[in-house]
N, C-alpha and C positions, 0 to 999 in steps of 0.2 A: 503494500500500500505506501502511497504517496502522503505524505504529509504537506497541508496548505498552512500557514502561518497561522491561522487562527487554534489549528490542532497543536502545533510547535509550542505556541504560547502556552496552550491549556495543559500540554503534557508538563512543561515547567513550572507550572502551577500546583501539578499533582491533582489533576483533575480525576477523581475516583472514577468517573463514569466512561470515560475516555481510556485509561488504562486498562481498565477491565474489557472494553472492548478489542484492544491493541493484544491484550496478552498472549493468545495463540497465535499472531501473527508472527510468520517466521523472520521476515526482513521489513523494516522500515527505510523508505526513501524520501529523503530531504532536495527538494531542487535549489540550486543552486541562488532562482532570485528568489525564494522563500527565507534561504540563508541570510541573503542582504536582507531583506523585509525585518526579519528578525534582529539583526543585527543591527541596523537604525532604530527601532524600539528598544532596544538594548542601550543605544547612545543617549537615548532621552530620558531613560529611566532612574528614578533615585536609588532604584537596586541594583545600578549597574554592576557593579563586583559581584555579586548573587547569581545574577543572570548571566556573567560572562563564565563564571566557575560550573554554573549547572549546563551550559554549551557547552566547555571544553569537556567536559565528563561525557554528554551525552551523545557529542561528535561519534566517538568511539564505539558506539552503537548502531551509530545511522551512516546510511550509502546517501552522500552528494552526488545528485543526477547534476551532470554538466548542459551546458546547452552548445549542443553541436550541430554541424551541415545537418542531418536527419532531421532535429528540431525544428530548423530553421525552416523546414518542407511544411513540417506538419502547421507551426506558426501560421503560414503565408497562406495555407488551403483554410484551416480554421477559421482566420481574420476573415478573409473573403465571407466565408460561409455566415457567420455572426454578423457581417456587415450587409450582406445581402438579405438575411431576414430581419434585419432592424433591430436586433437582439446585439448590441456591444456590449461588452465587459471590458472591466479596467486589462490594460495593455498587460502587466504584470503577469496577469491571469489567464488571460490567453497564453504566454509561457508555459504558465503550469498544467496547462489542459492540455498543450501541444505536448508538453512530456509524458501526462498521463496516455495519452492516444498513443504517441511513439513507442510506448516501452508496455503498453496494454495492461495499465494496473489503474485500480481504482484511488479515488482523492481522500481523502479525510479531511472533511470541509463544513465549516457552519454556514458558509456564503451560498445562498441560494441562487444568485446568478448563474451559478456552474448548470442548472436546470436547462440552459439554453445551448449548453455544448452537446453535439450528439455526439455518439459511441463513447462517452463518458459515465463510469459509476462513481456516483457520490455517496459515501458515507457519513453520515450524520450522526452525532453522540449523543 
């Protein structure tokens, strides 16, 4: 499963419902875009040091997904689909959805706008 930024934040905060939902998942992935968004949030947090330590520890158990040329192809196709349907979503989320489609993995997210993305399974906790 691929984690969206709100899922990564919930993990950092010890969200029990999410922890239970992910307990049996063999591997969790974090898109590099999510990592950037999360680090931006850390930069603004008064608990910066706590979250930095948590992230450093968590990255040992998470696989970071880079954006490569196949991702860019998925991004372009998906962006065109969303624009044609009149259902745009934030640019970073198009990248995240493109990674999900590329790797054929579900997305763990509470963001409802991902429902506009075809061939994407969203897991909500």
